[in-house]
C-alpha positions as CSV (number, residue, x, y, z in Angstrom):
1,M,-28.3,-37.0,18.4
2,T,-24.4,-36.9,17.8
3,T,-22.5,-34.2,18.4
4,M,-20.6,-32.6,15.6
5,F,-17.4,-31.7,17.8
6,R,-15.1,-33.5,20.4
7,Y,-13.2,-32.0,22.4
8,T,-9.2,-33.0,23.2
9,V,-6.7,-31.8,25.8
10,F,-3.8,-30.9,24.5
11,P,-0.8,-29.9,26.8
12,V,0.6,-26.1,26.2
13,F,3.9,-26.6,27.9
14,P,5.2,-29.6,27.1
15,G,8.0,-29.2,29.9
16,L,5.6,-28.2,32.3
17,D,2.8,-29.5,34.4
18,Q,-0.8,-28.2,34.2
19,T,-0.4,-27.6,38.3
20,D,2.2,-25.3,37.4
21,I,0.0,-23.4,35.0
22,P,-3.0,-21.3,36.0
23,E,-6.4,-22.9,35.7
24,G,-7.9,-20.4,33.3
25,L,-5.1,-20.4,31.1
26,S,-4.7,-23.6,30.8
27,R,-8.2,-24.7,30.1
28,A,-8.5,-21.5,27.4
29,R,-5.4,-22.7,25.8
30,S,-5.7,-26.7,25.9
31,I,-9.6,-27.0,24.5
32,M,-9.2,-27.6,20.6
33,A,-12.1,-28.6,18.7
34,E,-11.4,-31.5,16.6
35,P,-14.4,-32.3,13.8
36,D,-15.9,-35.7,13.7
37,Y,-15.7,-36.3,9.9
38,M,-12.0,-37.0,10.2
39,D,-12.3,-40.5,12.0
40,C,-15.3,-41.9,10.5
41,D,-16.2,-42.9,7.2
42,S,-20.1,-42.6,6.4
43,D,-21.8,-41.5,4.0
44,E,-24.0,-38.9,5.4
45,I,-21.6,-36.5,6.3
46,V,-20.9,-34.3,3.6
47,K,-16.9,-33.9,3.3
48,P,-15.5,-30.7,2.4
49,K,-13.7,-30.1,-0.5
50,K,-11.1,-27.7,-1.4
51,L,-12.3,-25.5,-3.9
52,L,-10.7,-24.6,-7.2
53,N,-9.2,-21.0,-7.7
54,P,-10.5,-19.7,-11.1
55,V,-7.3,-17.8,-11.3
56,K,-5.2,-20.1,-10.9
57,S,-6.8,-22.8,-13.0
58,S,-7.2,-19.7,-16.0
59,R,-4.9,-20.3,-18.8
60,N,-3.5,-17.1,-18.7
61,H,-2.3,-17.5,-15.0
62,Q,-0.7,-21.0,-16.0
63,D,1.3,-19.4,-18.7
64,L,2.5,-16.4,-17.2
65,H,3.7,-18.5,-14.1
66,R,5.6,-20.7,-16.3
67,E,7.3,-17.3,-18.0
68,L,8.3,-16.3,-14.6
69,L,9.5,-19.8,-13.5
70,M,11.8,-19.9,-16.9
71,N,12.9,-16.1,-16.2
72,Q,13.8,-16.9,-13.0
73,K,15.8,-20.2,-13.8
74,R,17.7,-18.0,-16.5
75,G,18.4,-15.1,-14.3
76,L,16.1,-13.0,-15.5
77,A,14.2,-12.3,-12.3
78,P,11.5,-9.3,-12.3
79,Q,12.3,-6.4,-10.2
80,N,11.7,-6.3,-6.8
81,K,10.8,-2.8,-6.5
82,P,7.8,-1.3,-8.3
83,E,8.0,2.0,-10.3
84,L,6.6,4.5,-8.2
85,Q,8.9,3.2,-5.5
86,K,12.1,4.5,-7.7
87,V,10.4,7.3,-9.0
88,M,9.7,8.4,-5.2
89,E,13.5,7.4,-4.5
90,N,14.8,9.0,-7.2
91,R,13.4,12.1,-6.3
92,K,14.1,12.2,-2.6
93,R,17.9,11.4,-3.7
94,E,17.6,14.0,-6.2
95,Q,16.3,16.6,-3.1
96,V,18.9,15.3,-0.7
97,L,21.7,16.2,-3.1
98,K,20.3,19.5,-4.1
99,A,20.0,20.5,-0.1
100,Q,23.6,19.2,0.5
101,K,24.8,21.3,-2.8
102,E,23.1,24.4,-1.1
103,E,24.3,23.9,2.4
104,Q,27.8,23.7,0.3
105,E,27.4,27.2,-1.3
106,A,25.5,28.8,1.8
107,H,29.2,27.9,4.0
108,K,31.3,29.4,1.3
109,K,31.8,32.9,1.7
110,R,32.4,34.6,-1.9
111,S,34.5,37.9,-2.1
112,D,33.7,40.3,-4.9
113,L,36.1,39.0,-6.8
114,E,34.3,35.5,-7.0
115,I,31.3,37.3,-7.5
116,E,32.4,39.2,-10.4
117,L,34.2,36.5,-12.3
118,M,30.8,34.2,-11.9
119,K,29.1,37.1,-13.6
120,R,31.8,37.0,-16.3
121,R,31.9,33.7,-17.0
122,E,27.6,33.5,-17.2
123,T,27.9,36.2,-19.8
124,L,30.6,34.5,-21.8
125,E,28.4,31.4,-21.3
126,Q,25.3,32.9,-23.2
127,L,27.6,34.9,-25.6
128,E,28.9,31.1,-26.6
129,L,25.5,29.8,-26.1
130,E,23.8,32.7,-28.7
131,Q,26.8,31.8,-31.0
132,H,26.2,28.1,-31.3
133,K,22.6,28.8,-31.7
134,N,23.0,30.9,-34.6
135,E,25.6,28.6,-36.3
136,E,23.2,26.1,-36.0
137,E,20.3,28.3,-37.8
138,Q,22.7,29.3,-40.5
139,E,23.8,25.2,-41.2
140,N,20.1,24.3,-41.0
141,T,18.7,27.3,-43.3
142,P,18.2,26.4,-46.8
143,E,21.0,27.0,-49.5
144,F,19.0,29.9,-51.5
145,V,18.3,32.0,-48.3
146,K,21.9,31.9,-47.4
147,M,22.5,33.1,-51.2
148,K,20.0,35.6,-51.3
149,S,21.6,37.3,-48.1
150,N,25.0,36.8,-49.9
151,L,23.9,39.2,-52.9
152,R,22.2,41.6,-50.5
153,R,25.6,41.8,-48.8
154,T,27.3,42.3,-52.0
155,K,24.6,44.9,-53.5
156,Q,25.4,47.0,-50.1
157,E,29.0,47.0,-50.5
158,V,28.7,48.0,-53.8
159,D,26.2,50.6,-53.5
160,G,28.5,52.1,-50.6
161,Q,31.6,52.4,-52.6
162,E,29.6,53.7,-55.6
163,R,28.6,56.2,-53.0
164,T,32.2,57.0,-51.8
165,T,33.4,57.8,-54.9
């Protein structure tokens, strides 16, 4: 019967003698199994061959790899971070900014005058928004609706003048 493995002893620490290293540690680290088929060229032993990776051998993978290499040469390398990580970072950044704003607002003590001015500014902004919306609605309405409203107004004015006279 032939042995499958041959044991060889290698020095673990090249600068140290075997006497300096504790015996249990040196024996455990220095003994390494080496396969027999490395030396002999006999036909009896089946030598292992590297298996082919079906993913790497596929045409799609080769095309993708080629495209990535070309993009890298051009400087169009794909972004390093995945989309989810970017979204989470943006969300975290927004939360930090919001917290900072809240802290700044909390530190500012507003007087009664400032509070009243803020309220007036908000009401003015709301009025401006309503006027802007009304103008947009008037611009978007068909012409016959505008004409009809104009006719109603003129009729009401005429009726009002007739009553007063």
